[in-house]
Legacy VTK file of the C-alpha trace (Angstrom):
# vtk DataFile Version 3.0
C-alpha trace
ASCII
DATASET POLYDATA
POINTS 709 float
-22.055 -1.661 -10.686
-19.769 -3.215 -7.842
-19.901 -3.116 -4.188
-16.485 -2.094 -3.512
-15.865 -2.986 0.309
-13.807 0.141 2.013
-11.940 0.798 5.370
-9.753 3.622 4.965
-6.495 1.902 6.660
-6.956 -0.613 3.992
-3.436 -1.140 2.656
-2.420 0.216 -0.776
-0.076 -2.257 -2.703
3.467 -0.922 -1.442
4.530 -1.404 -5.203
1.787 0.279 -6.709
2.524 2.490 -10.097
5.889 3.749 -8.762
7.301 0.173 -8.833
5.631 -0.735 -12.134
7.742 1.338 -13.916
11.666 1.560 -13.997
12.826 4.307 -12.066
15.084 4.920 -14.716
12.159 5.264 -17.093
10.505 8.418 -15.846
10.125 9.542 -19.529
8.643 6.670 -20.564
11.379 4.405 -21.478
11.794 1.151 -19.730
15.319 0.107 -18.270
16.378 -2.580 -20.835
14.556 -0.043 -23.807
17.573 0.947 -25.836
17.221 2.729 -29.436
21.482 2.560 -29.902
22.106 -0.974 -28.743
24.400 -1.445 -31.648
26.145 1.731 -31.310
27.934 1.166 -27.902
29.120 -1.983 -29.399
30.048 -0.858 -32.569
32.512 1.360 -30.393
34.120 -1.387 -28.568
34.418 -3.369 -31.741
36.114 -0.457 -33.381
38.632 -0.183 -30.298
39.630 -3.848 -30.622
40.187 -3.223 -34.264
42.418 -0.524 -33.581
44.124 -2.338 -31.439
44.054 -5.572 -33.335
44.110 -7.533 -30.558
47.367 -7.012 -28.481
47.679 -6.245 -25.209
47.254 -2.501 -25.218
45.059 -0.739 -22.752
42.807 -0.231 -25.809
42.337 -3.817 -26.625
42.104 -4.897 -23.187
39.046 -2.437 -22.231
37.238 -3.217 -25.461
37.512 -7.386 -24.267
36.274 -6.609 -21.296
33.436 -4.039 -21.827
32.364 -6.579 -25.031
32.120 -9.481 -22.799
29.872 -7.015 -20.547
27.655 -6.239 -23.454
25.198 -9.271 -22.861
23.601 -7.555 -19.806
22.511 -4.686 -21.828
22.668 -3.201 -18.857
24.845 0.367 -19.309
23.004 0.358 -22.742
19.438 0.558 -21.385
20.521 3.011 -18.429
22.705 5.453 -21.162
19.581 5.808 -23.177
17.625 7.244 -20.589
18.468 10.987 -20.486
16.463 12.617 -17.456
18.136 16.240 -18.371
19.229 15.927 -21.937
21.061 18.619 -23.837
19.659 19.085 -27.092
20.924 21.344 -29.914
22.181 21.731 -33.458
25.582 22.582 -33.183
27.976 24.118 -31.011
27.567 27.336 -29.693
30.395 29.900 -30.581
32.582 29.671 -27.448
32.776 26.152 -27.734
33.523 26.261 -31.653
36.236 28.508 -30.521
37.422 26.600 -28.452
37.896 23.175 -30.352
38.105 25.008 -34.101
42.184 23.438 -34.584
42.061 19.988 -35.596
45.358 18.108 -34.325
46.634 15.286 -36.751
47.922 12.680 -34.956
50.895 10.276 -36.233
52.105 8.248 -32.788
50.351 4.740 -33.230
49.191 4.618 -29.826
47.125 7.871 -29.794
45.905 6.960 -32.986
44.466 3.804 -31.251
42.839 6.029 -28.553
41.622 8.331 -30.823
39.703 5.956 -33.169
37.999 4.467 -29.962
37.284 7.828 -28.888
35.831 8.954 -31.751
33.813 5.931 -32.534
32.409 6.183 -29.100
31.355 9.490 -29.151
29.694 9.384 -32.264
27.735 6.215 -31.328
26.526 7.871 -28.229
26.018 11.659 -29.638
22.167 10.776 -30.358
22.076 10.205 -26.535
23.936 12.990 -25.268
22.012 15.051 -27.712
18.443 13.538 -26.515
15.956 15.893 -25.633
14.338 16.340 -22.082
11.490 14.435 -22.913
10.223 12.831 -26.050
12.154 11.874 -29.298
14.006 13.807 -31.064
12.447 15.911 -33.845
13.326 15.783 -37.817
15.728 18.962 -37.469
17.676 17.565 -34.266
18.014 13.854 -35.774
19.421 16.006 -39.152
21.966 17.839 -37.136
23.085 14.637 -35.094
23.682 12.933 -38.227
25.472 15.788 -39.772
28.066 15.901 -36.464
28.307 12.035 -36.760
29.459 12.076 -40.508
31.792 15.121 -39.652
33.461 13.087 -36.618
33.766 9.886 -38.967
35.826 12.193 -41.540
37.898 13.239 -38.980
38.773 9.894 -38.090
39.515 9.245 -41.505
41.632 11.841 -41.325
43.398 11.021 -38.025
42.728 14.483 -36.816
41.392 15.545 -33.241
39.133 17.647 -34.872
36.760 20.412 -33.939
33.748 17.680 -34.045
35.291 15.122 -32.130
36.552 17.590 -29.450
33.299 19.090 -29.071
31.274 15.924 -28.640
34.272 14.683 -26.581
33.600 17.122 -23.996
29.748 17.089 -24.412
30.126 13.022 -23.471
32.130 13.552 -20.359
29.480 16.136 -19.201
26.749 13.860 -20.041
28.137 10.457 -18.081
29.297 13.059 -15.326
25.924 15.330 -15.154
23.375 12.934 -16.578
23.938 9.255 -16.682
26.372 8.331 -13.657
24.073 10.259 -11.320
20.922 8.393 -12.719
22.668 4.945 -12.073
23.381 6.369 -8.419
19.677 7.615 -7.659
18.254 4.271 -8.959
20.332 2.636 -7.179
19.498 4.584 -3.999
15.960 3.910 -5.106
16.221 0.341 -4.713
18.410 0.919 -1.199
21.348 -0.800 -2.848
24.813 0.075 -2.054
27.132 1.951 -4.443
29.381 -0.774 -4.962
29.167 -4.465 -5.697
28.616 -6.220 -1.991
30.722 -8.840 -3.474
34.037 -6.591 -4.170
33.934 -7.357 -7.454
34.142 -4.325 -10.238
35.186 -0.725 -10.145
34.279 1.297 -7.274
31.629 4.265 -7.819
33.082 7.074 -9.736
33.456 10.278 -7.827
30.900 13.523 -8.975
33.611 14.795 -11.545
36.159 12.170 -13.778
38.522 14.711 -13.789
38.905 14.277 -17.833
40.672 16.921 -19.667
38.834 17.175 -22.820
40.861 19.027 -24.473
43.366 16.644 -25.365
43.345 13.055 -26.594
42.938 10.630 -23.625
45.959 8.692 -22.571
45.530 5.048 -21.014
44.391 6.397 -17.601
41.913 8.563 -19.046
40.257 5.770 -20.888
40.554 3.641 -17.974
38.702 6.127 -15.860
36.076 6.593 -18.497
35.842 2.934 -18.849
35.290 2.165 -15.372
32.985 4.388 -14.814
30.773 2.852 -17.655
31.334 -0.591 -16.435
30.230 0.259 -12.885
27.118 1.545 -14.486
26.446 -1.167 -16.433
27.187 -3.446 -13.185
25.010 -1.419 -11.198
22.082 -1.643 -13.472
22.370 -5.216 -13.697
21.711 -4.906 -10.224
18.943 -2.612 -9.985
16.922 -5.080 -12.754
17.379 -7.913 -10.032
15.711 -5.669 -7.639
13.479 -3.951 -9.765
12.447 -7.539 -10.668
12.372 -8.567 -7.264
9.975 -5.568 -6.452
7.488 -6.165 -9.358
7.334 -9.522 -8.221
5.982 -8.392 -4.737
4.088 -5.586 -6.841
2.006 -8.533 -8.875
1.141 -10.622 -5.628
-0.110 -7.355 -3.748
-2.073 -6.294 -6.815
-3.815 -9.665 -6.896
-3.984 -9.591 -2.856
-5.716 -5.921 -2.923
-8.403 -6.804 -5.563
-9.507 -9.767 -3.678
-9.676 -7.997 -0.397
-11.529 -4.875 -1.241
-13.735 -6.977 -3.496
-12.556 -5.175 -6.658
-14.018 -6.734 -9.976
-12.408 -10.250 -10.065
-11.838 -9.354 -13.646
-9.244 -7.298 -12.915
-7.062 -10.343 -12.314
-7.806 -13.074 -14.912
-5.710 -13.477 -17.947
-3.194 -11.336 -16.461
-0.545 -13.575 -18.525
-2.023 -12.340 -21.822
-0.056 -9.340 -21.729
1.362 -9.200 -18.400
2.954 -5.762 -18.784
0.382 -4.341 -20.070
-1.722 -6.040 -17.042
0.796 -4.611 -14.768
0.246 -1.040 -15.863
-3.601 -1.510 -16.380
-4.598 -2.682 -12.721
-2.076 -0.401 -11.207
-3.582 2.523 -12.343
-7.179 0.808 -11.942
-6.215 0.345 -8.465
-4.365 3.330 -7.605
-7.525 5.606 -8.877
-10.162 3.396 -7.478
-8.578 4.077 -3.827
-8.034 7.487 -4.466
-11.433 8.116 -5.382
-12.607 6.706 -2.024
-10.440 8.313 -0.015
-11.261 11.584 -1.569
-15.214 10.844 -0.999
-14.192 9.991 2.952
-12.497 12.971 3.101
-14.751 15.505 1.776
-17.362 13.738 3.564
-15.829 14.103 7.089
-15.191 17.809 6.374
-18.722 17.907 5.647
-19.628 16.587 8.896
-17.118 19.007 10.491
-18.890 21.854 9.635
-18.227 22.628 5.896
-20.088 22.328 2.807
-21.908 19.555 0.986
-19.291 19.592 -2.039
-19.968 15.633 -3.198
-23.405 16.048 -4.417
-22.135 18.322 -7.076
-19.290 15.800 -8.295
-20.555 12.248 -7.736
-22.212 10.525 -11.192
-25.175 8.890 -10.829
-23.445 5.493 -10.813
-21.667 5.807 -7.822
-23.219 6.079 -4.239
-22.446 5.729 -0.589
-23.317 3.105 1.975
-22.971 4.538 5.850
-23.057 2.791 8.938
-25.484 3.503 11.943
-23.519 6.690 13.268
-23.387 8.446 9.520
-19.945 7.245 8.569
-18.959 5.993 5.413
-18.608 2.359 5.244
-18.727 1.293 1.411
-18.417 3.607 -1.782
-19.962 1.797 -4.902
-17.815 2.664 -8.023
-19.192 1.800 -11.787
-15.484 0.468 -12.581
-14.404 -1.582 -15.615
-15.161 -4.888 -15.188
-11.634 -6.484 -16.504
-8.477 -4.652 -17.021
-8.371 -4.510 -20.612
-9.113 -0.484 -21.292
-9.184 -1.193 -24.680
-12.826 -2.280 -24.666
-14.976 0.437 -25.080
-17.211 -0.241 -22.093
-14.137 -0.456 -20.042
-12.512 2.447 -21.245
-15.739 4.677 -20.651
-16.068 3.507 -17.167
-12.126 4.113 -16.469
-12.085 7.370 -18.182
-15.336 8.589 -15.708
-13.094 6.902 -12.747
-10.620 9.406 -13.871
-12.683 12.225 -14.038
-13.805 11.616 -10.526
-10.599 11.665 -9.171
-9.475 14.701 -11.063
-12.698 16.468 -9.484
-12.146 15.391 -5.990
-8.583 16.020 -6.215
-9.658 19.674 -7.246
-12.119 20.043 -4.478
-9.670 18.593 -1.926
-6.259 20.965 -3.268
-7.212 23.686 -0.864
-7.566 21.633 2.216
-4.888 18.971 2.331
-2.355 21.048 3.078
-4.383 22.143 5.966
-4.797 18.398 6.818
-1.503 17.513 6.799
-0.549 20.350 9.360
-3.651 18.748 11.759
-1.760 15.690 11.752
1.845 16.523 12.041
2.179 20.414 12.423
-0.907 21.171 14.686
0.785 24.444 15.770
0.338 25.513 12.507
-3.332 24.848 12.367
-5.522 28.044 11.218
-6.769 29.706 14.704
-6.799 33.483 16.423
-6.351 32.852 20.154
-4.052 31.169 22.458
-4.061 27.244 22.449
-2.425 25.749 25.948
0.479 22.564 25.212
0.590 20.098 27.889
3.605 17.445 28.138
5.290 19.026 24.901
8.457 20.845 24.507
9.338 22.686 21.354
11.476 21.974 18.818
13.853 24.601 17.371
16.709 24.919 14.980
20.021 26.472 15.786
19.006 29.681 14.787
15.545 29.476 16.911
13.373 28.867 13.783
10.510 27.225 15.536
9.996 23.458 13.775
7.193 21.740 15.882
6.337 20.093 19.037
7.476 17.353 20.252
6.963 14.798 23.839
8.885 15.775 26.691
10.991 12.904 26.784
11.694 12.409 23.188
14.922 12.892 21.948
16.461 15.819 20.139
17.518 15.448 16.485
21.122 16.538 16.185
21.814 20.240 15.579
18.202 21.063 17.267
17.414 22.320 20.201
14.228 21.417 22.624
12.899 24.277 25.025
9.740 24.230 27.100
6.623 25.496 25.590
3.488 25.307 27.136
1.366 28.057 25.245
0.930 28.935 21.168
-0.154 32.127 20.660
-1.463 32.547 16.953
-3.025 35.378 15.377
-3.899 36.203 11.793
-5.163 39.079 9.660
-7.084 38.610 6.206
-6.802 40.766 2.828
-9.206 40.475 0.047
-7.443 40.945 -3.557
-8.503 39.693 -6.662
-11.330 37.822 -5.640
-9.039 36.415 -3.272
-9.014 35.729 0.607
-5.131 36.112 1.729
-4.618 35.015 5.207
-1.060 36.076 7.089
-0.961 34.009 10.213
1.962 34.485 13.012
2.729 31.399 15.456
4.945 32.182 18.530
5.575 29.402 21.009
5.613 30.610 24.607
6.263 29.518 28.084
4.054 30.979 30.908
5.139 29.958 34.612
3.073 28.999 37.143
1.947 31.868 38.320
1.196 34.061 34.780
-2.360 35.435 35.482
-4.464 34.475 32.501
-1.436 34.054 30.334
-0.722 37.712 30.575
2.161 37.902 33.142
5.403 36.540 33.137
4.977 35.208 29.786
8.208 34.788 27.749
8.555 33.869 23.706
10.723 30.891 23.094
12.151 31.076 19.706
11.401 33.024 16.185
7.895 33.214 15.374
6.620 31.396 12.183
5.105 33.441 9.128
2.499 31.797 7.185
0.733 32.973 3.964
-2.258 31.162 2.510
-4.480 31.872 -0.317
-7.912 31.340 -0.816
-10.841 31.074 -3.158
-14.239 32.373 -1.295
-15.582 29.123 -1.250
-12.649 27.214 -0.429
-12.821 24.809 2.475
-10.510 25.949 5.736
-9.798 24.004 8.575
-9.344 26.047 11.955
-8.519 25.308 15.295
-11.230 26.650 17.882
-11.252 26.019 21.901
-12.738 22.917 21.310
-10.922 21.558 18.965
-11.427 22.096 14.810
-13.931 22.583 12.679
-14.236 23.469 8.774
-15.652 26.652 7.421
-15.299 28.231 4.197
-13.096 30.917 3.494
-15.326 33.685 3.357
-16.492 32.956 6.851
-12.895 33.597 8.316
-13.399 37.464 9.126
-16.624 36.297 10.961
-14.574 33.568 12.749
-11.504 35.763 13.681
-14.046 38.737 15.186
-15.891 35.897 17.568
-12.714 34.634 18.327
-11.323 38.035 19.460
-14.236 38.909 21.434
-14.191 36.066 23.081
-10.698 36.245 23.815
-10.941 39.629 25.457
-13.685 39.320 26.781
-13.309 36.390 28.965
-9.599 38.167 30.312
-11.838 41.470 31.382
-14.804 39.488 32.543
-12.468 36.971 34.467
-10.232 39.642 35.713
-13.631 41.352 37.076
-14.376 38.226 38.748
-11.288 37.657 40.647
-10.771 41.270 41.720
-14.671 41.440 43.032
-14.591 38.223 45.131
-10.870 38.737 46.609
-12.055 42.613 47.694
-15.667 41.612 48.273
-14.532 38.728 50.421
-12.055 40.661 52.246
-14.741 43.020 53.259
-17.085 40.508 54.411
-14.743 38.654 56.839
-13.522 41.786 58.155
-16.647 43.364 58.403
-17.640 39.614 60.539
-14.996 40.386 62.867
-16.065 43.842 63.558
-19.551 42.851 64.095
-18.534 39.846 66.757
-16.186 42.099 68.372
-19.241 44.669 68.702
-21.839 42.637 69.872
-20.024 40.623 71.750
-20.902 37.334 69.560
-18.505 34.318 68.387
-18.103 33.611 65.021
-17.993 29.881 65.426
-22.014 29.592 67.333
-20.259 29.799 70.747
-21.683 31.885 73.537
-19.003 34.603 74.678
-21.199 36.734 77.385
-22.912 33.469 78.943
-24.853 30.223 77.760
-28.227 32.293 78.060
-26.725 34.492 75.074
-26.719 32.033 72.740
-30.584 32.232 72.674
-30.154 36.121 72.573
-30.226 38.173 68.893
-28.495 41.809 68.954
-29.282 44.737 66.853
-26.519 46.286 64.965
-25.997 48.375 62.506
-29.613 47.837 61.304
-29.289 43.863 61.153
-30.789 41.426 63.646
-27.086 39.420 64.474
-26.558 36.101 65.738
-23.116 34.500 66.351
-24.299 31.902 63.556
-24.960 34.229 60.938
-21.541 36.150 61.806
-19.532 32.887 60.948
-21.621 31.881 57.798
-20.344 35.622 56.430
-17.115 35.178 57.586
-16.953 31.893 55.935
-18.415 32.768 53.192
-16.086 36.099 52.632
-13.050 33.574 53.240
-14.173 30.909 50.750
-14.511 34.247 47.907
-11.498 35.639 48.905
-9.507 32.073 48.311
-11.631 31.326 45.256
-10.908 34.929 44.117
-6.941 34.555 44.740
-6.412 31.423 43.033
-7.513 32.792 39.926
-3.497 33.234 40.290
-3.187 29.803 38.709
-5.375 30.344 35.819
-2.910 29.934 33.228
-1.073 27.635 31.221
1.860 26.675 32.914
-0.276 25.996 36.278
-3.051 24.019 34.206
0.311 21.581 33.153
-0.347 20.029 36.619
-2.890 18.174 37.835
-3.360 20.080 40.808
-3.310 23.467 38.851
-5.911 21.716 36.710
-8.195 20.905 39.788
-8.005 23.976 41.044
-9.455 25.816 37.862
-12.162 23.104 37.478
-13.158 24.005 41.242
-12.756 27.505 40.595
-15.461 27.037 37.661
-17.805 24.674 39.673
-17.964 27.188 42.104
-19.016 30.207 40.026
-21.539 28.220 38.264
-23.050 27.219 42.249
-22.473 30.610 43.414
-24.146 32.245 40.332
-27.215 29.698 40.459
-27.806 30.098 44.214
-27.801 34.041 43.800
-30.250 33.890 40.851
-32.230 31.412 42.319
-32.745 33.949 45.674
-32.807 37.045 43.930
-35.855 35.510 42.127
-37.458 34.419 45.327
-36.927 37.999 46.427
-38.618 39.571 43.759
-41.681 37.159 43.253
-42.394 37.879 47.068
-42.151 41.656 46.573
-44.623 40.943 43.818
-47.136 38.785 46.160
-46.825 41.798 48.578
-44.106 40.402 50.953
-40.802 41.833 51.927
-39.200 44.173 49.480
-36.770 42.583 47.277
-34.237 45.342 48.543
-33.923 46.655 52.112
-32.499 49.866 51.583
-33.081 50.880 55.536
-30.366 47.928 56.104
-26.714 47.614 55.225
-25.365 45.040 52.789
-23.437 42.735 55.600
-23.434 43.158 59.651
-19.867 45.386 60.679
-20.865 48.061 57.855
-23.366 50.981 58.374
-25.741 51.317 56.162
-24.752 54.274 53.631
-21.150 54.573 54.817
-18.285 54.717 52.367
-17.522 51.150 53.134
-20.757 50.226 52.889
-21.360 51.831 49.388
-17.617 50.428 48.055
-18.597 47.306 48.964
-21.757 47.281 47.257
-19.599 48.416 44.116
-17.282 45.619 44.227
-19.628 42.989 45.200
-22.193 44.120 42.171
-18.932 44.151 39.829
-18.548 40.220 41.352
-21.785 39.320 40.801
-22.215 40.987 37.601
-18.945 39.252 36.191
-20.143 36.037 37.974
-23.358 35.909 35.658
-21.483 36.688 32.728
-19.646 33.509 33.193
-22.709 31.584 33.027
-23.056 32.066 29.219
-19.267 30.796 28.671
-19.865 28.106 30.695
-23.454 27.283 28.763
-21.444 27.911 25.583
-18.914 25.156 26.679
-21.564 22.899 27.796
-23.053 23.255 24.166
-19.707 22.474 22.435
-19.727 19.413 24.791
-23.092 18.148 24.053
-22.520 19.144 20.434
-19.357 17.166 20.653
-21.182 13.960 21.905
-23.507 13.891 19.093
-20.937 15.062 16.543
-17.728 16.155 17.241
-16.499 17.942 14.620
-12.731 17.672 15.769
-13.420 13.866 15.494
-14.074 14.245 11.836
-11.277 16.545 10.657
-8.820 14.228 12.891
-10.716 11.500 10.550
-10.324 13.260 7.374
-6.527 14.114 8.252
-5.927 10.458 9.038
-7.270 8.982 5.597
-5.317 11.749 3.444
-1.937 10.830 5.252
-2.956 7.378 5.023
-3.376 7.751 1.254
0.163 10.131 1.062
1.758 7.236 2.519
1.387 4.907 -0.545
3.770 4.273 -3.211
4.180 7.413 -6.100
1.910 7.820 -7.901
2.275 7.847 -12.206
LINES 1 710
709 0 1 2 3 4 5 6 7 8 9 10 11 12 13 14 15 16 17 18 19 20 21 22 23 24 25 26 27 28 29 30 31 32 33 34 35 36 37 38 39 40 41 42 43 44 45 46 47 48 49 50 51 52 53 54 55 56 57 58 59 60 61 62 63 64 65 66 67 68 69 70 71 72 73 74 75 76 77 78 79 80 81 82 83 84 85 86 87 88 89 90 91 92 93 94 95 96 97 98 99 100 101 102 103 104 105 106 107 108 109 110 111 112 113 114 115 116 117 118 119 120 121 122 123 124 125 126 127 128 129 130 131 132 133 134 135 136 137 138 139 140 141 142 143 144 145 146 147 148 149 150 151 152 153 154 155 156 157 158 159 160 161 162 163 164 165 166 167 168 169 170 171 172 173 174 175 176 177 178 179 180 181 182 183 184 185 186 187 188 189 190 191 192 193 194 195 196 197 198 199 200 201 202 203 204 205 206 207 208 209 210 211 212 213 214 215 216 217 218 219 220 221 222 223 224 225 226 227 228 229 230 231 232 233 234 235 236 237 238 239 240 241 242 243 244 245 246 247 248 249 250 251 252 253 254 255 256 257 258 259 260 261 262 263 264 265 266 267 268 269 270 271 272 273 274 275 276 277 278 279 280 281 282 283 284 285 286 287 288 289 290 291 292 293 294 295 296 297 298 299 300 301 302 303 304 305 306 307 308 309 310 311 312 313 314 315 316 317 318 319 320 321 322 323 324 325 326 327 328 329 330 331 332 333 334 335 336 337 338 339 340 341 342 343 344 345 346 347 348 349 350 351 352 353 354 355 356 357 358 359 360 361 362 363 364 365 366 367 368 369 370 371 372 373 374 375 376 377 378 379 380 381 382 383 384 385 386 387 388 389 390 391 392 393 394 395 396 397 398 399 400 401 402 403 404 405 406 407 408 409 410 411 412 413 414 415 416 417 418 419 420 421 422 423 424 425 426 427 428 429 430 431 432 433 434 435 436 437 438 439 440 441 442 443 444 445 446 447 448 449 450 451 452 453 454 455 456 457 458 459 460 461 462 463 464 465 466 467 468 469 470 471 472 473 474 475 476 477 478 479 480 481 482 483 484 485 486 487 488 489 490 491 492 493 494 495 496 497 498 499 500 501 502 503 504 505 506 507 508 509 510 511 512 513 514 515 516 517 518 519 520 521 522 523 524 525 526 527 528 529 530 531 532 533 534 535 536 537 538 539 540 541 542 543 544 545 546 547 548 549 550 551 552 553 554 555 556 557 558 559 560 561 562 563 564 565 566 567 568 569 570 571 572 573 574 575 576 577 578 579 580 581 582 583 584 585 586 587 588 589 590 591 592 593 594 595 596 597 598 599 600 601 602 603 604 605 606 607 608 609 610 611 612 613 614 615 616 617 618 619 620 621 622 623 624 625 626 627 628 629 630 631 632 633 634 635 636 637 638 639 640 641 642 643 644 645 646 647 648 649 650 651 652 653 654 655 656 657 658 659 660 661 662 663 664 665 666 667 668 669 670 671 672 673 674 675 676 677 678 679 680 681 682 683 684 685 686 687 688 689 690 691 692 693 694 695 696 697 698 699 700 701 702 703 704 705 706 707 708
């Protein structure tokens, strides 16, 4: 067992598997691998013979092309057909268009026709090559028959049906397959289309503009030859770039093995079979890093609330080491000890590693798009509720499609526009069908003004909504966004999550509305009643005597209550504070909370609600205790609620109702605050959002490495 040190931000070799094979060799061929090297040379030699070395266009083209054969570049390039044109014979339509043979008598035409027939005949196996794998026996026999027909037409000096069809297919193949493949390889290695030295022909256009219904003239032959020579020269530049990349890949493979403490046998005796070493160590390194990343991601998702999926896939020979915080610090895999996978002991370990990668990939397949959303498109994360955004703008296409969020000071790409967005409204519905859970989500970007009370007033949609449909198995891991961040749930629990979010969403709005209205109404009544009582009794509201200095020691009885100027001042002050706090609820919205002032006001409101509710609950509890002990009644029905109101009056009853509504709402605020506090304490102990972000970070880092084979 190997102790494989690992940190998720350890770099992958930048060349990895993708550079270890030629970009032109996606079907298993290398750039210089050619089954038909001699065929192209025969074509050029036939052209030389036809031109007899004279200064004709055919002879000059042949000599130029023959000199270039030493590079073998174009030969190798043209052997790789990503989308071949298999077939055993011409279609009826094709045959009809070429069935008439043209007998050639002109010497110049004979020369060009001879070269053309040699070329299309020799390249026919490449033109008709299947998309993948070698040609089967039937196709090989068909190609041989067609080549023989072309040879016979050449002997007769005819531009016959087989020559015409092969010519059409050859030009199509160049235009649609071979030349575009060369262009893609140049782009792959970030090379210019034309040789920077200015030598050689320029890159051909998408079409060669060749009339394949007639024997080509000198200009058409020149155009075809220039295209082939451009591909040959471009391929030579690609090979040079490829060799440089492969050297870098080799160096990085060695560095990676050493840095990550992989088996030293992976970089020993590499020159014995360097190509096989590169392929083997590239594959082993890639699978090792993938297995490690997958294990870490699955573990982080478990810590974010998901199930323990690893226990069912980790073989007994694989284990992990954790740090004091429970984070995986090392993954121990039973790896092959050398790169030579022909040895049975290495082959078995490599197969076990491959199986581990396949199993963990399958477990992560449902969640990887969600992790990508968390990292790059958080607005698309599954959520039922509203998410307030700060310091961002929405990015939209010219047609209003919501593309994502960008910082307020970020530049806007051409053809797109940015709009102020401070709220994301996300809603989803669930459909169960064929043992699958189908989630339909809608996301709408919105803008809320500073006065948009509880994100309900003055809210305007920005751009078009996003419609997202996701399909899960019941036990699939799903990343959801909550008020406190991100969590992981199973798909079968999404219904419960939605119901909880809906209840909390509407409950909070109703509670806060009742709280704000009750505070404003009861506070206003308290201030007005205090002023009335002060006027009727002759007491001041600030503790200052109105009727004389000796009056400061007097107490007045009004409406069943003993009054003092200090008591009236306290009643008025408390009422004014409640009115102010309730009125400040206007700033309870995303627009206001974009500023630090709005954030502070809303924080102060929350602190007041908790303090006032706690004091009220404490006072009620004390009065109830005294009542049980035989003291004063907890409820003095003979007195008015506050000074300035007559007990039992309509005004007094209305005050009691509004004050009771406010108090009940305020007490209802306590569980919400306690829930937030519990989340905060839980986040300190185990922040689920941190684990989700960590999983997304590992996933995105893994995605950034070179393409796997």
